[in-house]
DOFIKOL-125715 format. One record per residue: residue number from 1; residue in one letter; x, y, z of N, C-alpha, C, O, CB in turn. Coordinates in steps of 0.2 Angstrom, whole numbers. Glycine has a CB too. Example, Ala and Ser with C-alpha at 12.3 -4.5 7.8 and 13.67 -1.06 7.14 Angstrom:
<atoms>
  pos  code    n.u    n.v    n.w   ca.u   ca.v   ca.w    c.u    c.v    c.w    o.u    o.v    o.w   cb.u   cb.v   cb.w
    1     A     66    -28     39     62    -22     39     66    -16     39     71    -17     42     57    -22     45
    2     S     64    -11     35     68     -5     36     64      0     39     67      6     40     70     -3     29
</atoms>
This chain:
<atoms>
  pos  code    n.u    n.v    n.w   ca.u   ca.v   ca.w    c.u    c.v    c.w    o.u    o.v    o.w   cb.u   cb.v   cb.w
    1     M      4     -6      0      0      0      0      4      6      0     10      6      3     -5      0      6
    2     D      2     11     -4      6     18     -4      2     23      0     -4     23      0      7     20    -11
    3     F      5     27      4      2     32      8      5     38      7     11     39      6      3     30     16
    4     S      1     44      6      4     50      6     -1     55      9     -7     55      9      4     53     -2
    5     S      2     60     13     -2     65     17      3     70     20      9     69     19     -6     61     23
    6     F      0     75     23      4     80     27      4     78     34     -1     76     37      1     87     25
    7     C     10     79     37     10     78     44      6     83     48      6     89     47     17     78     47
    8     P      1     81     53     -3     85     56      1     90     61     -2     95     63     -8     81     60
    9     H      7     88     63     11     92     67     15     98     64     15    104     66     15     88     72
   10     C     18     96     59     23    101     55     21    102     48     25    106     45     30     98     56
   11     Q     16     99     46     14    100     39     19     98     33     18    101     28     12    107     38
   12     C     23     94     35     28     91     30     25     86     26     22     81     29     35     89     34
   13     F     26     86     20     23     81     15     26     74     16     32     74     16     23     83      8
   14     Q     22     69     17     25     62     18     23     57     13     17     58     11     23     59     25
   15     E     27     53     11     25     48      6     29     41      7     35     41      8     26     50     -2
   16     Y     25     36      8     28     29     10     25     24      6     19     24      4     27     28     17
   17     T     29     19      5     26     12      2     27      7      8     32      6     10     30     10     -5
   18     L     21      4      9     21     -1     15     19     -8     12     13     -9     11     16      2     20
   19     P     24    -12     12     22    -19     10     18    -23     15     13    -27     14     28    -23      8
   20     A     19    -21     21     16    -23     27     16    -18     32     20    -13     32     19    -30     30
   21     F     11    -18     37     10    -12     42     17    -12     46     19    -17     49      4    -13     46
   22     E     19     -6     47     24     -4     51     23      3     54     21      7     50     31     -5     48
   23     E     25      4     60     24     11     63     29     16     59     35     14     59     26     11     70
   24     K     27     21     56     31     26     53     30     32     57     25     34     60     29     27     45
   25     A     36     36     56     36     43     60     38     48     54     41     46     49     42     43     65
   26     C     36     54     56     37     60     51     44     60     51     48     60     55     33     66     54
   27     Q     46     62     44     54     63     43     56     69     46     62     69     48     55     63     36
   28     S     52     74     48     55     80     50     54     81     58     58     83     61     52     86     47
   29     C     48     79     60     46     81     67     46     74     72     46     74     78     40     84     68
   30     K     47     68     68     47     62     72     41     60     75     41     55     80     53     62     76
   31     N     35     63     74     29     61     77     26     55     73     27     55     67     24     67     77
   32     P     22     50     76     20     45     73     15     47     67     11     51     69     17     40     78
   33     L     15     43     62     10     45     56      3     41     57     -2     43     54     13     44     50
   34     F      3     36     60     -3     32     61     -5     31     68     -5     25     71     -2     25     57
   35     P     -6     36     72     -8     35     79    -15     32     80    -16     30     85     -8     42     82
   36     H    -19     32     75    -26     30     75    -27     23     71    -32     22     70    -31     35     73
   37     A    -21     20     70    -22     13     66    -25      8     70    -23      7     76    -15     11     64
   38     S    -31      5     68    -34      0     71    -31     -7     70    -26     -7     66    -42      0     69
   39     D    -33    -12     74    -30    -18     73    -31    -21     66    -27    -25     63    -33    -23     79
   40     K    -37    -20     64    -39    -22     57    -34    -19     52    -32    -22     47    -46    -21     55
   41     F    -33    -13     53    -28     -9     48    -21    -12     48    -18    -13     43    -28     -2     49
   42     K    -19    -14     54    -12    -16     55    -12    -23     52     -6    -25     50    -11    -17     63
   43     E    -17    -27     52    -17    -34     50    -17    -34     42    -13    -38     39    -22    -38     53
   44     S    -22    -31     39    -23    -31     32    -25    -25     29    -28    -25     23    -29    -36     31
   45     F    -23    -19     32    -25    -13     29    -32    -12     28    -34     -8     23    -21    -12     22
   46     H    -36    -14     32    -44    -13     32    -45     -6     35    -43     -4     40    -47    -19     36
   47     F    -49     -2     31    -51      5     32    -57      5     36    -63      6     33    -51      9     26
   48     N    -57      4     43    -63      6     47    -63     13     49    -68     15     52    -64      0     52
   49     Q    -57     16     49    -56     23     51    -50     25     48    -46     21     46    -57     24     58
   50     C    -49     32     47    -42     34     45    -37     33     50    -37     35     55    -43     42     43
   51     P    -31     29     48    -26     28     53    -22     34     54    -18     34     59    -22     22     50
   52     H    -23     39     50    -19     45     51    -22     50     56    -19     53     60    -18     49     44
   53     C    -29     51     55    -32     56     59    -37     53     64    -40     57     68    -35     62     55
   54     G    -40     47     62    -45     44     66    -52     46     64    -57     43     67    -44     46     73
   55     A    -53     49     58    -60     51     55    -63     44     53    -60     39     51    -59     56     49
   56     A    -69     44     54    -73     38     53    -75     37     46    -77     31     44    -80     38     57
   57     H    -74     42     42    -77     41     35    -71     42     30    -67     47     30    -82     46     33
   58     L    -71     37     25    -66     38     19    -70     37     13    -75     34     13    -60     33     20
   59     Y    -67     39      7    -70     38      1    -65     36     -4    -59     36     -3    -74     44     -1
   60     R    -68     34    -10    -63     32    -16    -65     36    -22    -71     39    -23    -64     24    -18
   61     Q    -60     38    -26    -61     42    -32    -55     39    -37    -51     36    -35    -60     49    -30
   62     K    -56     42    -43    -51     40    -48    -45     44    -46    -45     49    -44    -54     42    -55
   63     D    -39     40    -47    -32     43    -46    -30     47    -52    -25     44    -56    -27     37    -44
   64     F    -33     52    -54    -31     56    -59    -29     63    -57    -33     66    -53    -37     56    -65
   65     N    -24     66    -61    -22     73    -59    -28     78    -62    -29     78    -68    -15     74    -62
   66     R    -31     82    -57    -36     86    -59    -34     92    -64    -37     94    -68    -39     89    -53
   67     K    -28     94    -62    -25    100    -67    -24     97    -74    -25    101    -78    -18    102    -64
   68     L    -22     91    -75    -21     89    -81    -28     88    -85    -28     90    -91    -17     82    -81
   69     G    -33     86    -81    -39     85    -84    -42     92    -86    -45     93    -92    -44     82    -79
   70     L    -41     97    -82    -43    104    -84    -39    107    -90    -42    110    -95    -42    109    -78
   71     I    -33    105    -90    -29    107    -96    -31    104   -103    -32    107   -108    -21    106    -95
   72     L    -33     98   -102    -36     94   -108    -42     97   -110    -43     98   -116    -37     87   -107
   73     L    -47     99   -106    -53    102   -107    -52    109   -110    -56    110   -115    -57    102   -101
   74     I    -48    113   -107    -47    119   -110    -44    119   -117    -46    123   -122    -43    124   -105
   75     L    -39    114   -118    -36    113   -125    -42    111   -130    -42    114   -135    -31    108   -124
   76     G    -46    107   -128    -51    104   -132    -56    110   -134    -58    111   -140    -55     99   -129
   77     I    -58    114   -129    -62    120   -131    -59    125   -135    -62    128   -140    -65    123   -124
   78     G    -53    126   -133    -49    131   -137    -48    129   -145    -48    133   -149    -42    133   -134
   79     M    -47    123   -146    -46    120   -152    -52    119   -156    -52    119   -162    -42    114   -152
   80     S    -58    119   -153    -64    118   -156    -66    123   -161    -70    122   -166    -70    117   -151
   81     F    -64    129   -160    -65    135   -164    -62    134   -171    -65    136   -176    -63    142   -162
   82     F    -56    130   -171    -52    129   -177    -54    122   -180    -53    122   -187    -45    130   -176
   83     T    -56    118   -176    -58    111   -179    -65    109   -180    -67    104   -181    -54    106   -174
   84     Y    -69    115   -179    -77    114   -179    -79    108   -174    -84    105   -176    -78    112   -186
   85     G    -77    108   -168    -79    104   -163    -76     97   -163    -78     93   -159    -86    103   -164
   86     I    -72     95   -168    -69     88   -168    -64     87   -162    -64     82   -160    -65     87   -175
   87     S    -61     93   -160    -56     92   -155    -60     90   -148    -57     87   -144    -52     99   -154
   88     L    -66     93   -147    -70     91   -142    -72     83   -142    -71     80   -136    -77     95   -141
   89     L    -73     81   -147    -74     73   -148    -68     69   -146    -68     64   -143    -77     72   -155
   90     L    -62     72   -149    -56     68   -147    -54     69   -140    -52     64   -137    -50     72   -152
   91     V    -55     74   -137    -54     75   -130    -58     71   -126    -56     68   -121    -54     82   -128
   92     T    -65     70   -128    -69     66   -124    -67     58   -125    -68     55   -120    -76     67   -127
   93     V    -65     56   -131    -63     49   -132    -57     48   -128    -56     43   -124    -62     48   -139
   94     F    -52     53   -128    -46     52   -124    -47     52   -116    -44     48   -112    -41     58   -125
   95     D    -52     56   -114    -54     56   -107    -57     49   -105    -56     47    -99    -59     62   -106
   96     W    -61     47   -109    -65     40   -108    -59     35   -107    -60     30   -103    -70     38   -113
   97     F    -54     35   -112    -49     30   -112    -45     31   -105    -43     25   -102    -44     31   -118
   98     L    -43     37   -103    -40     38    -97    -44     35    -91    -41     32    -86    -38     45    -96
   99     Y    -50     37    -91    -55     35    -86    -55     27    -85    -55     25    -79    -62     37    -87
  100     K    -55     23    -90    -55     16    -90    -48     13    -87    -48      8    -84    -56     13    -96
  101     R    -42     17    -89    -36     14    -87    -33     16    -80    -29     13    -77    -31     17    -92
  102     V    -36     22    -77    -33     24    -71    -36     21    -65    -42     19    -65    -35     32    -70
  103     G    -32     19    -60    -35     16    -54    -38     20    -49    -40     26    -51    -29     12    -51
  104     E    -40     18    -44    -43     22    -39    -39     23    -33    -34     19    -31    -50     18    -37
  105     V    -40     28    -29    -37     30    -23    -42     31    -17    -47     34    -18    -32     36    -24
  106     G    -40     29    -11    -44     30     -5    -42     36     -2    -36     38     -2    -44     24      0
  107     C    -47     41      0    -45     47      3    -49     48      9    -54     45     10    -47     53     -2
  108     C    -46     52     14    -50     54     20    -53     61     19    -50     65     17    -45     54     26
  109     Y    -59     61     22    -63     68     21    -59     73     25    -59     79     24    -70     67     23
  110     Q    -57     71     31    -54     76     36    -47     78     35    -46     84     34    -55     73     43
  111     C    -42     73     34    -35     75     33    -33     75     26    -27     77     25    -31     71     38
  112     K    -37     73     21    -35     72     14    -29     67     13    -26     68      8    -33     79     12
  113     S    -28     62     17    -23     57     16    -25     53     10    -31     52      9    -22     53     23
  114     Q    -21     50      7    -22     46      1    -19     39      2    -13     39      4    -20     49     -6
  115     F    -23     34      0    -20     27      1    -21     24     -6    -27     23     -9    -24     23      6
  116     R    -16     21     -9    -16     18    -15    -13     11    -15    -10      9    -10    -11     22    -20
  117     N    -15      7    -20    -12      0    -21    -14     -5    -15    -10     -8    -13     -5      0    -22
  118     S    -20     -4    -13    -23     -9     -8    -30    -11    -10    -34     -7    -13    -24     -5     -1
  119     P    -31    -18    -10    -37    -21    -12    -43    -18     -8    -49    -18    -10    -37    -28    -12
  120     E    -42    -15     -2    -47    -12      2    -50     -6      0    -55     -4      2    -44    -11      9
  121     V    -46     -2     -5    -48      4     -7    -55      3    -11    -59      7    -11    -43      7    -12
  122     E    -55     -3    -15    -61     -4    -19    -68     -5    -15    -73     -4    -18    -60    -10    -24
  123     K    -67     -7     -9    -73     -8     -4    -75     -1     -1    -81     -1      2    -71    -12      1
  124     L    -71      4     -2    -74     11      1    -79     14     -3    -80     12     -9    -68     16      1
  125     P    -84     18      0    -89     21     -4    -87     26     -8    -81     29     -7    -95     23      1
  126     Q    -91     28    -13    -89     34    -18    -90     40    -14    -92     40     -8    -94     34    -24
  127     F    -87     46    -16    -87     52    -13    -94     54    -12    -99     54    -16    -84     57    -18
  128     D    -95     57     -6   -102     60     -4   -101     67     -2    -97     69      3   -105     56      3
  129     L   -104     71     -5   -104     79     -4   -106     81      2   -103     85      5   -108     82    -10
  130     E   -111     77      5   -114     79     12   -109     78     17   -108     82     22   -120     75     13
  131     L   -105     72     17   -100     71     22    -94     76     21    -91     78     26    -97     64     21
  132     H    -92     77     15    -87     82     13    -89     89     17    -84     92     20    -86     83      6
  133     D    -95     91     16    -97     98     19    -97     97     26    -95    102     30   -104    100     16
  134     Y    -99     91     29    -99     90     36    -91     91     39    -90     95     44   -101     84     38
  135     Y    -87     88     36    -80     88     38    -77     95     37    -72     97     41    -75     83     35
  136     Q    -79     99     32    -76    105     30    -79    110     35    -75    115     37    -78    108     23
  137     N    -85    109     38    -87    114     43    -85    112     50    -87    116     55    -95    114     43
  138     L    -82    107     51    -79    105     58    -73    110     60    -73    112     66    -77     98     58
  139     S    -69    112     55    -63    116     57    -65    123     56    -60    127     58    -58    114     52
</atoms>
């Protein structure tokens, strides 16, 4: 499993590949990165809560760079004036191809941690805007 997030203490970006669970500490402030890891997470990376912040809700989404997606869309729109809309069709087909090829990533609503390359990610629910708004209004 791959993990990436910001340390809650020093805001230093952390990125790790974990073949099996092991206690990791922040590279800069040496605080533990998984203080809320449950026993199920330690055994098989099962997400019953976020191991980083302890939030009860996680979600899954496509692991695609949003900036690249916007650049493709803007390029397609900009070129459509010269190609009579054919560029929009090409961008749509390319986007569909990428959508089918890109994997999924598990994310935490509260701390925005990301978890990749784990079979447990596929069991997480899709993004829920109501839960997102709830966690945004907590802080």
